[in-house]
C-alpha positions as CSV (number, residue, x, y, z in Angstrom):
1,X,3.1,-28.4,3.0
2,X,1.9,-26.7,6.1
3,X,5.1,-27.7,7.9
4,X,7.2,-26.2,5.1
5,X,5.4,-22.9,5.5
6,X,5.8,-22.9,9.3
7,X,9.5,-23.5,8.8
8,X,9.8,-20.8,6.3
9,X,8.0,-18.2,8.4
10,X,10.2,-19.0,11.4
11,X,13.2,-18.5,9.2
12,X,11.9,-15.2,8.0
13,X,11.2,-14.0,11.5
14,X,14.8,-14.8,12.5
15,X,16.0,-13.1,9.4
16,X,14.3,-9.9,10.6
17,X,16.9,-9.7,13.3
18,X,19.9,-9.7,11.0
19,X,19.8,-6.0,10.1
20,X,19.5,-5.1,13.7
21,X,22.5,-7.2,14.6
22,X,24.4,-5.8,11.6
23,X,24.0,-2.3,13.0
24,X,25.0,-3.4,16.5
25,X,28.1,-5.1,15.2
26,X,30.6,-2.3,14.4
27,X,32.8,-4.3,12.1
28,X,33.2,-3.5,8.5
29,X,30.5,-5.3,6.5
30,X,33.0,-7.6,4.8
31,X,34.7,-8.6,8.0
32,X,31.3,-9.1,9.7
33,X,30.3,-11.6,7.0
34,X,33.7,-13.3,7.2
35,X,33.4,-13.9,11.0
36,X,29.7,-14.9,10.6
37,X,30.7,-17.6,8.1
38,X,33.7,-18.7,10.2
39,X,31.7,-19.1,13.4
40,X,28.8,-20.9,11.5
41,X,31.1,-23.4,9.8
42,X,32.6,-24.3,13.2
43,X,29.2,-24.8,14.8
44,X,27.8,-26.8,11.9
45,X,30.9,-29.0,11.7
46,X,30.9,-29.8,15.4
47,X,27.2,-30.6,15.4
48,X,27.6,-32.9,12.4
49,X,30.5,-34.7,14.0
50,X,28.6,-35.2,17.2
51,X,25.7,-36.6,15.3
52,X,27.9,-38.7,13.1
53,X,26.3,-37.0,10.0
54,X,29.4,-35.3,8.6
55,X,29.5,-36.4,4.9
56,X,32.3,-36.0,2.5
57,X,31.8,-34.8,-1.1
58,X,33.8,-34.9,-4.3
59,X,36.1,-32.1,-5.2
60,X,34.0,-31.2,-8.2
61,X,30.9,-31.0,-6.1
62,X,32.7,-28.8,-3.5
63,X,33.5,-26.2,-6.2
64,X,30.0,-26.4,-7.5
65,X,28.6,-25.8,-4.0
66,X,31.2,-23.1,-3.3
67,X,30.0,-20.9,-6.1
68,X,26.6,-20.8,-4.5
69,X,28.3,-20.1,-1.2
70,X,30.1,-17.1,-2.7
71,X,26.7,-15.7,-4.0
72,X,25.5,-16.0,-0.4
73,X,28.6,-14.3,1.0
74,X,28.4,-11.4,-1.4
75,X,24.6,-11.1,-0.8
76,X,25.4,-10.7,2.9
77,X,28.3,-8.2,2.3
78,X,26.1,-5.9,0.2
79,X,23.2,-6.3,2.7
80,X,25.3,-5.2,5.6
81,X,26.8,-2.5,3.4
82,X,23.2,-1.2,2.9
83,X,22.7,-1.3,6.7
84,X,25.8,0.7,7.3
85,X,25.5,3.2,4.5
86,X,21.8,3.8,4.9
87,X,20.1,2.2,7.9
88,X,18.5,-1.1,9.0
89,X,15.0,-0.1,7.8
90,X,16.1,0.8,4.3
91,X,18.3,-2.3,4.0
92,X,15.6,-4.8,4.8
93,X,13.1,-3.0,2.5
94,X,15.6,-3.2,-0.4
95,X,15.7,-7.0,-0.1
96,X,12.1,-7.1,-1.2
97,X,13.4,-6.6,-4.8
98,X,14.4,-10.3,-4.7
99,X,10.8,-11.2,-5.7
100,X,11.2,-9.3,-9.0
101,X,14.7,-10.7,-9.8
102,X,13.4,-14.2,-8.9
103,X,10.5,-13.9,-11.2
104,X,13.0,-13.2,-14.0
105,X,15.9,-15.5,-13.1
106,X,14.1,-18.6,-11.9
107,X,12.5,-19.4,-15.3
108,X,15.8,-18.8,-17.1
109,X,17.9,-20.9,-14.8
110,X,15.4,-23.7,-14.2
111,X,14.0,-23.7,-17.8
112,X,10.5,-22.6,-16.8
113,X,8.1,-20.2,-18.4
114,X,8.0,-16.7,-17.1
115,X,4.9,-16.2,-15.0
116,X,3.5,-12.8,-15.7
117,X,1.6,-12.6,-12.4
118,X,4.8,-13.2,-10.5
119,X,6.6,-10.6,-12.6
120,X,3.9,-8.0,-11.7
121,X,4.0,-8.9,-8.0
122,X,7.8,-8.5,-8.1
123,X,7.4,-5.1,-9.8
124,X,5.2,-4.0,-6.9
125,X,8.1,-4.5,-4.6
126,X,10.4,-2.6,-7.0
127,X,7.9,0.3,-7.0
128,X,8.0,0.4,-3.3
129,X,11.8,0.6,-3.3
130,X,11.8,3.3,-6.0
131,X,9.4,5.4,-3.8
132,X,11.8,5.1,-0.9
133,X,14.9,5.8,-3.1
134,X,13.4,8.9,-4.7
135,X,12.5,10.6,-1.5
136,X,15.5,9.6,0.7
137,X,18.5,10.7,-1.4
138,X,20.8,10.6,1.6
139,X,20.4,6.8,1.6
140,X,21.1,6.2,-2.1
141,X,24.5,4.5,-1.7
142,X,23.0,2.2,0.9
143,X,20.0,1.5,-1.4
144,X,22.3,0.6,-4.3
145,X,24.0,-1.9,-2.0
146,X,20.6,-3.2,-1.0
147,X,19.4,-3.7,-4.6
148,X,22.6,-5.7,-5.4
149,X,21.9,-7.7,-2.3
150,X,18.4,-8.4,-3.5
151,X,19.8,-9.8,-6.7
152,X,22.0,-12.2,-4.8
153,X,19.1,-13.1,-2.5
154,X,17.1,-14.1,-5.6
155,X,19.9,-16.3,-7.1
156,X,20.7,-18.1,-3.9
157,X,17.4,-20.2,-3.4
158,X,17.2,-20.8,-7.1
159,X,20.6,-22.6,-7.2
160,X,20.0,-24.2,-3.8
161,X,16.8,-25.8,-5.1
162,X,18.8,-27.7,-7.7
163,X,21.5,-28.7,-5.2
164,X,19.0,-30.0,-2.8
165,X,18.2,-32.8,-5.3
166,X,21.8,-34.1,-4.7
167,X,22.7,-33.2,-1.1
168,X,21.1,-33.2,2.3
169,X,20.3,-29.7,3.8
170,X,23.0,-30.2,6.5
171,X,25.7,-31.1,4.1
172,X,24.7,-28.3,1.7
173,X,24.8,-25.7,4.4
174,X,28.2,-26.8,5.8
175,X,30.0,-26.8,2.4
176,X,28.3,-23.7,1.1
177,X,29.4,-21.8,4.2
178,X,32.9,-23.3,4.0
179,X,33.2,-22.6,0.3
180,X,31.8,-19.1,0.7
181,X,34.3,-18.4,3.5
182,X,37.2,-19.6,1.3
183,X,36.2,-17.5,-1.7
184,X,35.3,-14.5,0.3
185,X,38.8,-14.6,1.9
186,X,40.2,-14.2,-1.6
187,X,37.8,-11.4,-2.5
188,X,38.0,-9.2,0.6
189,X,41.5,-7.7,0.1
190,X,40.2,-6.1,-3.1
191,X,37.0,-5.0,-1.4
192,X,39.0,-3.3,1.3
193,X,40.8,-1.1,-1.3
194,X,37.5,0.8,-1.7
195,X,35.8,0.1,1.7
196,X,38.6,0.0,4.2
197,X,37.8,-1.3,7.7
198,X,38.5,0.7,10.8
199,X,39.7,-2.4,12.7
200,X,40.0,-6.1,12.0
201,X,39.5,-7.9,15.4
202,X,36.0,-7.9,16.9
203,X,35.4,-6.1,20.2
204,X,33.9,-8.0,23.1
205,X,30.4,-6.7,22.3
206,X,30.9,-7.6,18.6
207,X,31.7,-11.2,19.6
208,X,28.4,-11.5,21.6
209,X,26.3,-10.3,18.7
210,X,28.3,-12.3,16.2
211,X,27.5,-15.5,18.2
212,X,23.7,-14.6,18.3
213,X,23.8,-13.9,14.5
214,X,25.6,-17.1,13.7
215,X,23.6,-19.5,15.9
216,X,20.1,-18.2,15.6
217,X,20.0,-16.2,12.4
218,X,22.3,-18.4,10.4
219,X,22.6,-22.0,11.4
220,X,19.0,-22.5,12.7
221,X,17.4,-20.1,10.1
222,X,19.2,-21.6,7.1
223,X,18.4,-25.2,8.1
224,X,14.7,-24.2,8.3
225,X,14.9,-22.3,5.0
226,X,16.4,-25.2,3.1
227,X,14.0,-27.7,4.6
228,X,11.1,-25.6,3.4
229,X,12.6,-25.2,-0.1
230,X,12.1,-28.9,-0.7
231,X,8.4,-28.3,-0.8
232,X,7.9,-24.8,-2.1
233,X,9.1,-22.7,-5.1
234,X,12.1,-20.3,-5.0
235,X,9.8,-17.5,-6.0
236,X,7.3,-18.2,-3.2
237,X,10.2,-18.3,-0.7
238,X,11.7,-15.0,-2.0
239,X,8.3,-13.3,-1.9
240,X,7.6,-14.6,1.6
241,X,11.0,-13.2,2.6
242,X,9.5,-9.8,1.8
243,X,7.9,-10.0,5.2
244,X,11.5,-9.6,6.6
245,X,11.2,-5.8,6.2
246,X,8.1,-5.8,8.3
247,X,9.9,-7.5,11.2
248,X,13.1,-5.6,10.5
249,X,11.5,-2.2,10.3
250,X,9.5,-2.8,13.5
251,X,12.6,-3.9,15.4
252,X,14.6,-0.9,14.0
253,X,11.9,1.4,15.2
254,X,12.0,-0.1,18.7
255,X,15.8,-0.5,19.0
256,X,17.2,2.5,17.0
257,X,14.1,4.8,16.9
258,X,14.5,4.9,13.1
259,X,10.9,6.1,12.6
260,X,12.2,9.5,13.5
261,X,14.5,9.5,10.4
262,X,11.8,8.4,7.9
263,X,9.0,10.2,6.1
264,X,5.6,9.3,4.8
265,X,7.0,8.0,1.5
266,X,8.9,5.3,3.3
267,X,5.6,3.9,4.6
268,X,4.0,4.2,1.1
269,X,6.9,2.1,-0.3
270,X,6.5,-0.5,2.4
271,X,2.8,-0.6,1.6
272,X,3.5,-1.7,-2.0
273,X,5.8,-4.5,-0.7
274,X,3.3,-5.8,1.9
275,X,0.6,-5.7,-0.8
276,X,2.7,-7.9,-3.1
277,X,3.2,-10.4,-0.2
278,X,-0.6,-10.5,0.5
279,X,-1.5,-11.0,-3.1
280,X,0.9,-13.9,-3.5
281,X,-0.3,-15.5,-0.3
282,X,-3.9,-15.3,-1.6
283,X,-2.8,-16.7,-5.0
284,X,-1.0,-19.8,-3.6
285,X,-3.9,-20.4,-1.2
286,X,-6.4,-20.5,-4.2
287,X,-4.0,-22.6,-6.2
288,X,-2.2,-25.0,-3.9
289,X,-0.4,-26.8,-6.7
290,X,1.6,-23.7,-7.4
291,X,3.6,-23.8,-4.2
292,X,5.2,-27.0,-5.1
293,X,7.3,-25.1,-7.6
294,X,8.8,-28.2,-9.4
């Protein structure tokens, strides 16, 4: 179990860089995610071939996995939309709403009882987002994108937990990304009608950051995330990912000086989110059986 938590926290730390990279990459958020998936699929496929671990799956299973890949792709599109229509700090904070959505959705999808404590902890994160939303009206479009992204972030590990019973983490990542890429390609033309990109081909700098994003924050981070999900619950993973705003905000302060654009209410909102994470950490420490999440 200790190994699973170490894997999860490394994945969360790497995730803290994604908002920064999303701001550095000047592509439209839809294209950014398309290239991220495209590069990641190539990397994973090559590694699997070299290791001799590339496994085939049935067509029915591919479509089953692809649906989850689309959830991931849309989660990323709305997340980077939040980065671009608000800023990196606001985007990563909004993802904290995943804990609340997970507390509602996990019992429904996995046929479990709703845990009131988890619902309350998730609501603490929602309160934090509301405080930020209410006092930063200039970021409201970005915050709406962020809340939609949090919903997708909650769904993804819940469905993944079920798929991990049937497929290895490596196989699951490859076909989720490939399926997500395929379905996103069908979705983007409609998305561009409302959010038209300034250009379609990445610049030289964009390519550099896309490679960093794909290798470290996607291929490596997702492998660690799925490995940890074998041992811990989707809710615990979602709530632990609430630490992503801490890393993301600190990096945004250093790289983009975003602390100059935020007021006291932003920090109050972040305080609610950090409190939720601390309380859940104490809770699972006092009740170790809870983190198995079966």
